[in-house]
C-alpha positions as a Python dict, from the first residue, in 0.01 Angstrom:
ca = {
    (1, 'M'): (0, 0, 0),
    (2, 'W'): (210, -172, 267),
    (3, 'R'): (200, 148, 508),
    (4, 'Y'): (-121, 73, 575),
    (5, 'L'): (-102, -325, 568),
    (6, 'A'): (100, -255, 824),
    (7, 'L'): (-138, -81, 1069),
    (8, 'F'): (-342, -400, 1049),
    (9, 'L'): (-61, -600, 1188),
    (10, 'L'): (89, -371, 1464),
    (11, 'L'): (-4, -256, 1781),
    (12, 'P'): (-223, 91, 1761),
    (13, 'N'): (-42, 267, 2034),
    (14, 'S'): (320, 251, 1965),
    (15, 'S'): (536, 358, 2230),
    (16, 'L'): (774, 657, 2130),
    (17, 'S'): (1128, 773, 2294),
    (18, 'S'): (1057, 1011, 2575),
    (19, 'D'): (1237, 1327, 2377),
    (20, 'H'): (1047, 1202, 2058),
    (21, 'L'): (686, 1210, 2212),
    (22, 'S'): (826, 1534, 2412),
    (23, 'E'): (930, 1722, 2101),
    (24, 'I'): (573, 1611, 1949),
    (25, 'Q'): (381, 1768, 2226),
    (26, 'Q'): (609, 2036, 2296),
    (27, 'L'): (511, 2167, 1927),
    (28, 'C'): (154, 2078, 1984),
    (29, 'V'): (128, 2338, 2291),
    (30, 'A'): (280, 2580, 2104),
    (31, 'L'): (37, 2522, 1794),
    (32, 'D'): (-232, 2550, 2064),
    (33, 'D'): (-54, 2864, 2227),
    (34, 'V'): (-12, 3051, 1853),
    (35, 'L'): (-425, 2958, 1812),
    (36, 'S'): (-538, 3078, 2127),
    (37, 'W'): (-356, 3428, 2087),
    (38, 'A'): (-535, 3450, 1719),
    (39, 'K'): (-876, 3359, 1863),
    (40, 'A'): (-827, 3619, 2163),
    (41, 'H'): (-681, 3917, 1866),
    (42, 'H'): (-954, 3771, 1557),
    (43, 'Y'): (-1104, 4100, 1501),
    (44, 'L'): (-777, 4238, 1407),
    (45, 'L'): (-619, 3952, 1196),
    (46, 'I'): (-549, 4055, 835),
    (47, 'V'): (-577, 3891, 510),
    (48, 'D'): (-200, 3760, 521),
    (49, 'F'): (-253, 3599, 839),
    (50, 'M'): (-555, 3387, 714),
    (51, 'F'): (-368, 3216, 483),
    (52, 'S'): (-156, 3112, 761),
    (53, 'I'): (-463, 2987, 938),
    (54, 'R'): (-573, 2816, 561),
    (55, 'V'): (-258, 2622, 525),
    (56, 'A'): (-294, 2490, 889),
    (57, 'Q'): (-653, 2407, 834),
    (58, 'G'): (-550, 2190, 560),
    (59, 'E'): (-267, 2023, 739),
    (60, 'L'): (-422, 1953, 1061),
    (61, 'E'): (-714, 1815, 854),
    (62, 'M'): (-473, 1593, 673),
    (63, 'L'): (-348, 1462, 971),
    (64, 'S'): (-618, 1412, 1211),
    (65, 'K'): (-784, 1162, 925),
    (66, 'D'): (-464, 983, 834),
    (67, 'P'): (-456, 613, 861),
    (68, 'L'): (-129, 591, 1018),
    (69, 'A'): (-245, 794, 1365),
    (70, 'E'): (-320, 502, 1471),
    (71, 'T'): (24, 437, 1534),
    (72, 'W'): (75, 765, 1684),
    (73, 'N'): (27, 843, 2096),
    (74, 'Q'): (-300, 864, 2154),
    (75, 'D'): (-306, 1166, 2365),
    (76, 'V'): (-97, 1325, 2057),
    (77, 'V'): (-430, 1220, 1833),
    (78, 'T'): (-667, 1393, 2041),
    (79, 'H'): (-447, 1732, 2099),
    (80, 'I'): (-464, 1724, 1690),
    (81, 'K'): (-762, 1725, 1656),
    (82, 'L'): (-827, 1928, 1939),
    (83, 'L'): (-661, 2166, 1703),
    (84, 'R'): (-789, 2112, 1421),
    (85, 'N'): (-1168, 2211, 1604),
    (86, 'K'): (-979, 2520, 1705),
    (87, 'V'): (-805, 2608, 1405),
    (88, 'D'): (-1145, 2562, 1166),
    (89, 'R'): (-1329, 2820, 1435),
    (90, 'L'): (-1098, 3057, 1412),
    (91, 'A'): (-1081, 3065, 1010),
    (92, 'E'): (-1476, 3143, 1069),
    (93, 'L'): (-1422, 3409, 1336),
    (94, 'G'): (-1106, 3609, 1076),
    (95, 'M'): (-1301, 3547, 767),
    (96, 'A'): (-1659, 3680, 922),
    (97, 'D'): (-1440, 3979, 1050),
    (98, 'I'): (-1237, 4041, 732),
    (99, 'Q'): (-1582, 4021, 514),
    (100, 'D'): (-1683, 4307, 717),
    (101, 'D'): (-1434, 4525, 579),
    (102, 'A'): (-1469, 4405, 200),
    (103, 'E'): (-1396, 4683, 69),
    (104, 'D'): (-1008, 4730, 174),
    (105, 'E'): (-862, 4754, -144),
    (106, 'Y'): (-616, 4460, -51),
    (107, 'Y'): (-858, 4240, 49),
    (108, 'K'): (-1047, 4270, -350),
    (109, 'N'): (-693, 4183, -408),
    (110, 'F'): (-639, 3860, -267),
    (111, 'E'): (-1002, 3791, -165),
    (112, 'R'): (-941, 3455, -334),
    (113, 'L'): (-606, 3367, -179),
    (114, 'I'): (-776, 3261, 147),
    (115, 'E'): (-1104, 3163, -16),
    (116, 'K'): (-1007, 2758, 64),
    (117, 'K'): (-808, 2541, 317),
    (118, 'Y'): (-442, 2435, 121),
    (119, 'Y'): (-365, 2125, 162),
    (120, 'I'): (70, 2183, 132),
    (121, 'S'): (199, 1888, 182),
    (122, 'S'): (3, 1705, -85),
    (123, 'Y'): (172, 1887, -354),
    (124, 'F'): (518, 1829, -217),
    (125, 'S'): (474, 1518, -115),
    (126, 'T'): (805, 1361, -117),
    (127, 'E'): (1066, 1496, 104),
    (128, 'R'): (1393, 1608, -91),
    (129, 'R'): (1765, 1701, 9),
    (130, 'L'): (1957, 2041, -167),
    (131, 'S'): (2238, 1749, -145),
    (132, 'S'): (2326, 1830, -538),
    (133, 'V'): (2199, 2150, -691),
    (134, 'P'): (2159, 2240, -1077),
    (135, 'R'): (2320, 2562, -1220),
    (136, 'F'): (2052, 2750, -1283),
    (137, 'S'): (2063, 2947, -1678),
    (138, 'A'): (1909, 3315, -1614),
    (139, 'P'): (1660, 3384, -1899),
    (140, 'P'): (1825, 3606, -2130),
    (141, 'E'): (1548, 3907, -2076),
    (142, 'K'): (1672, 3976, -1723),
    (143, 'E'): (1466, 4221, -1473),
    (144, 'P'): (1622, 4477, -1202),
    (145, 'T'): (1531, 4422, -908),
    (146, 'F'): (1148, 4427, -797),
    (147, 'S'): (950, 4669, -602),
    (148, 'D'): (672, 4502, -337),
    (149, 'Q'): (386, 4603, -514),
    (150, 'Q'): (519, 4444, -872),
    (151, 'S'): (530, 4150, -654),
    (152, 'D'): (188, 4175, -548),
    (153, 'G'): (78, 4231, -836),
    (154, 'C'): (237, 3938, -1022),
    (155, 'M'): (85, 3664, -733),
    (156, 'R'): (-239, 3832, -826),
    (157, 'E'): (-208, 3735, -1170),
    (158, 'I'): (-236, 3373, -1053),
    (159, 'L'): (-482, 3406, -848),
    (160, 'G'): (-701, 3622, -1119),
    (161, 'N'): (-1014, 3821, -1049),
    (162, 'S'): (-1308, 4000, -1256),
    (163, 'D'): (-1057, 4178, -1507),
    (164, 'T'): (-815, 3887, -1538),
    (165, 'P'): (-841, 3523, -1549),
    (166, 'A'): (-670, 3262, -1319),
    (167, 'C'): (-294, 3137, -1381),
    (168, 'T'): (-201, 3408, -1579),
    (169, 'I'): (190, 3406, -1626),
    (170, 'S'): (302, 3709, -1811),
    (171, 'R'): (661, 3772, -1938),
    (172, 'K'): (753, 4059, -1765),
    (173, 'C'): (658, 3872, -1419),
    (174, 'F'): (793, 3551, -1523),
    (175, 'Q'): (1121, 3723, -1549),
    (176, 'Q'): (1113, 3950, -1186),
    (177, 'M'): (1009, 3613, -980),
    (178, 'T'): (1310, 3386, -1160),
    (179, 'N'): (1571, 3715, -1103),
    (180, 'H'): (1831, 3508, -1007),
    (181, 'E'): (1986, 3805, -812),
    (182, 'S'): (1748, 3826, -566),
    (183, 'E'): (1819, 3800, -220),
    (184, 'D'): (1625, 3805, 144),
    (185, 'Y'): (1273, 3885, 102),
    (186, 'Q'): (1263, 3904, -238),
    (187, 'L'): (1360, 3577, -265),
    (188, 'T'): (1090, 3445, -59),
    (189, 'H'): (834, 3619, -225),
    (190, 'Q'): (997, 3437, -591),
    (191, 'L'): (969, 3103, -417),
    (192, 'L'): (602, 3170, -278),
    (193, 'Y'): (536, 3286, -674),
    (194, 'I'): (628, 2936, -747),
    (195, 'I'): (463, 2772, -426),
    (196, 'L'): (126, 2990, -526),
    (197, 'A'): (159, 2904, -879),
    (198, 'Q'): (111, 2486, -802),
    (199, 'I'): (-98, 2499, -509),
    (200, 'R'): (-307, 2733, -737),
    (201, 'G'): (-352, 2484, -998),
    (202, 'C'): (-119, 2610, -1246),
    (203, 'S'): (145, 2415, -1288),
    (204, 'Q'): (123, 2324, -1649),
    (205, 'E'): (126, 2666, -1728),
    (206, 'L'): (414, 2779, -1488),
    (207, 'A'): (629, 2480, -1679),
    (208, 'R'): (531, 2624, -1992),
    (209, 'V'): (696, 2950, -1938),
    (210, 'A'): (992, 2810, -1761),
    (211, 'V'): (1043, 2587, -2074),
    (212, 'S'): (1037, 2868, -2335),
    (213, 'Y'): (1306, 3027, -2138),
    (214, 'G'): (1486, 2738, -2083),
    (215, 'T'): (1489, 2605, -1724),
    (216, 'S'): (1185, 2419, -1537),
    (217, 'V'): (1024, 2449, -1248),
    (218, 'S'): (1181, 2234, -1003),
    (219, 'T'): (1548, 2400, -1147),
    (220, 'L'): (1388, 2724, -978),
    (221, 'E'): (1290, 2560, -688),
    (222, 'V'): (1597, 2386, -583),
    (223, 'T'): (1824, 2644, -704),
    (224, 'F'): (1649, 2917, -501),
    (225, 'T'): (1592, 2721, -210),
    (226, 'A'): (1970, 2646, -233),
    (227, 'K'): (2035, 2976, -183),
    (228, 'I'): (1839, 3072, 96),
    (229, 'L'): (1992, 2744, 284),
    (230, 'Q'): (2298, 2927, 193),
    (231, 'R'): (2174, 3248, 383),
    (232, 'L'): (2037, 3122, 638),
    (233, 'S'): (2295, 3052, 915),
    (234, 'S'): (2417, 3451, 838),
    (235, 'V'): (2112, 3569, 872),
    (236, 'L'): (1998, 3434, 1205),
    (237, 'D'): (2348, 3495, 1315),
    (238, 'S'): (2282, 3907, 1211),
    (239, 'G'): (1919, 3852, 1442),
    (240, 'M'): (1689, 3893, 1160),
    (241, 'Y'): (1435, 3621, 1314),
    (242, 'D'): (1148, 3730, 1083),
    (243, 'L'): (1317, 3691, 794),
    (244, 'F'): (1512, 3366, 935),
    (245, 'T'): (1128, 3224, 1018),
    (246, 'E'): (1026, 3313, 649),
    (247, 'M'): (1310, 3138, 460),
    (248, 'V'): (1282, 2829, 681),
    (249, 'M'): (879, 2823, 632),
    (250, 'I'): (947, 2827, 230),
    (251, 'G'): (1180, 2561, 320),
    (252, 'Q'): (964, 2344, 481),
    (253, 'M'): (640, 2430, 220),
    (254, 'L'): (861, 2274, -56),
    (255, 'N'): (928, 1962, 188),
    (256, 'Y'): (1312, 2007, 203),
    (257, 'K'): (1479, 1818, 491),
    (258, 'E'): (1767, 2049, 563),
    (259, 'F'): (1461, 2330, 699),
    (260, 'Y'): (1323, 2061, 956),
    (261, 'R'): (1681, 2050, 1173),
    (262, 'P'): (1674, 2043, 1531),
    (263, 'K'): (1770, 2420, 1553),
    (264, 'V'): (1427, 2546, 1424),
    (265, 'I'): (1216, 2348, 1712),
    (266, 'E'): (1476, 2505, 1951),
    (267, 'L'): (1409, 2827, 1831),
    (268, 'M'): (1033, 2805, 1752),
    (269, 'M'): (986, 2746, 2081),
    (270, 'L'): (1261, 3014, 2241),
    (271, 'W'): (1130, 3322, 2026),
    (272, 'Q'): (767, 3214, 2158),
    (273, 'D'): (580, 3486, 2378),
    (274, 'T'): (392, 3383, 2719),
    (275, 'T'): (114, 3483, 2546),
    (276, 'G'): (161, 3241, 2246),
    (277, 'C'): (270, 3509, 1982),
    (278, 'Y'): (605, 3594, 1866),
    (279, 'N'): (808, 3956, 1857),
    (280, 'D'): (1017, 4038, 1590),
    (281, 'D'): (1254, 4261, 1782),
    (282, 'S'): (1479, 4286, 1502),
    (283, 'D'): (1203, 4465, 1262),
    (284, 'V'): (1378, 4558, 941),
    (285, 'H'): (1761, 4504, 972),
    (286, 'P'): (1984, 4764, 842),
    (287, 'D'): (2121, 4563, 597),
    (288, 'L'): (1807, 4515, 396),
    (289, 'K'): (1733, 4888, 392),
    (290, 'N'): (1939, 4879, 119),
    (291, 'Q'): (1775, 4641, -74),
    (292, 'T'): (1679, 4868, -390),
    (293, 'N'): (1239, 4941, -385),
    (294, 'F'): (1178, 4694, -66),
    (295, 'I'): (1260, 4867, 227),
    (296, 'G'): (1081, 4728, 502),
    (297, 'R'): (862, 4425, 316),
    (298, 'K'): (856, 4143, 426),
    (299, 'L'): (688, 3818, 243),
    (300, 'F'): (326, 3938, 404),
    (301, 'A'): (179, 4239, 557),
    (302, 'D'): (231, 4294, 884),
    (303, 'E'): (58, 4471, 1196),
    (304, 'I'): (201, 4559, 1562),
    (305, 'V'): (-49, 4457, 1805),
    (306, 'D'): (-150, 4600, 2146),
    (307, 'D'): (89, 4319, 2316),
    (308, 'N'): (376, 4442, 2065),
    (309, 'C'): (332, 4091, 1903),
    (310, 'S'): (397, 4117, 1549),
    (311, 'E'): (145, 3966, 1311),
    (312, 'H'): (408, 3847, 1029),
    (313, 'M'): (603, 3617, 1226),
    (314, 'T'): (336, 3455, 1428),
    (315, 'A'): (189, 3425, 1074),
    (316, 'L'): (514, 3264, 960),
    (317, 'A'): (567, 3021, 1295),
    (318, 'L'): (177, 2936, 1277),
    (319, 'I'): (305, 2764, 932),
    (320, 'V'): (636, 2645, 1063),
    (321, 'L'): (508, 2502, 1395),
    (322, 'T'): (247, 2329, 1176),
    (323, 'L'): (422, 2134, 933),
    (324, 'T'): (727, 2033, 1192),
    (325, 'L'): (483, 1878, 1352),
    (326, 'R'): (342, 1668, 1044),
    (327, 'H'): (709, 1622, 983),
    (328, 'K'): (797, 1483, 1295),
    (329, 'L'): (511, 1253, 1269),
    (330, 'Y'): (603, 1110, 952),
    (331, 'S'): (910, 1042, 1074),
    (332, 'L'): (819, 817, 1314),
    (333, 'P'): (921, 419, 1236),
    (334, 'L'): (658, 179, 1298),
    (335, 'P'): (660, -35, 1552),
    (336, 'L'): (895, -349, 1516),
    (337, 'V'): (767, -600, 1763),
    (338, 'T'): (540, -499, 1956),
    (339, 'W'): (183, -727, 1832),
    (340, 'S'): (-134, -714, 2035),
    (341, 'I'): (-296, -1091, 2154),
    (342, 'S'): (-589, -961, 1938),
    (343, 'N'): (-383, -899, 1611),
    (344, 'L'): (-197, -1257, 1701),
    (345, 'A'): (-550, -1439, 1720),
    (346, 'L'): (-668, -1291, 1443),
    (347, 'V'): (-339, -1384, 1193),
    (348, 'A'): (-361, -1739, 1364),
    (349, 'L'): (-756, -1770, 1283),
    (350, 'C'): (-660, -1646, 934),
    (351, 'G'): (-414, -1932, 901),
    (352, 'V'): (-684, -2200, 967),
    (353, 'G'): (-943, -2047, 759),
    (354, 'L'): (-707, -2114, 490),
    (355, 'F'): (-562, -2424, 564),
    (356, 'V'): (-950, -2554, 570),
    (357, 'F'): (-1020, -2384, 240),
    (358, 'L'): (-706, -2602, 108),
    (359, 'V'): (-810, -2879, 208),
    (360, 'W'): (-1212, -2841, 102),
    (361, 'C'): (-1062, -2747, -241),
    (362, 'K'): (-848, -3020, -263),
    (363, 'K'): (-1135, -3306, -193),
    (364, 'K'): (-1394, -3157, -484),
    (365, 'R'): (-1105, -3145, -668),
    (366, 'L'): (-1197, -2849, -839),
    (367, 'R'): (-1047, -2809, -1147),
    (368, 'I'): (-961, -2437, -1071),
    (369, 'M'): (-712, -2496, -778),
    (370, 'R'): (-585, -2847, -944),
    (371, 'H'): (-315, -2641, -1110),
    (372, 'F'): (-181, -2514, -763),
    (373, 'L'): (-232, -2796, -544),
    (374, 'V'): (-19, -3044, -786),
}
């Protein structure tokens, strides 16, 4: 409530530091370029890229409608509205092309994943830190490392289909998707499973199963995310840019502050191709090829299009850029001193009106006011 009351009193066009404004504008331009690239290749977009588009749709819609936008730079607000229109149009084009290939097995399995927008920040609205990490108690029955096909099967349980009701969480899948010995791409799959369960309305079922194993959803989130953060620097140093971006995306979706560091913005700008896409030069790093049954598998499926762009890394970057833009905007301090003449006049008018009302009440000796005017 106080957040919106501030808008009533403060000057709409608050001033920003030039550096902060420049970063926000760069993020808008980078997002614009990604969407332009995707629009030019909409006929090639796959189901997993559509998931990123759905996330961007939801986040940009919330930004464009937020009353706090009155305190942001109005050029930025205008750009956000243009980005929202652009991503909405892209979603229409992409869905039409994907539905033309409705007999594709992968589309059949994940059709529900892309049927609507996702408002990620409404599910994970509180910014969190990884300062205190609880110890993870592994389920007594542990599954060995799992394959990408098994991971997809567990995701489909959450989504449901004509044969399986949504929010199904089997013991086998829960054990696989909470295996504390997983690393890298397997680990990001596990966290996406937890995120997907929550944004698809399966929070209660997931919590119930977690409790039956002597743990909680929040414990799993924090423990796995901390593990990703501990690995992040070495992944970057090893040149595994796709995996780095994937880890950052997961950390940002869960709204952990550590994944919004300035270095992330720098790298997202550095790695973007002039066409707007991202090219994962590292592809599958040799270290990852030793992961049992997980060779070459990333969080989403991937395709390399004719300009050597990676759909997978570009899809990840689309979410990272969108969530980073949101974080930057909500990190802005409310303007402290600048009051417009109209706002001051309005406050003065309210004061005069209140004074006249109190005098009138006293003269009329209204009983209801005597208690307050003694």
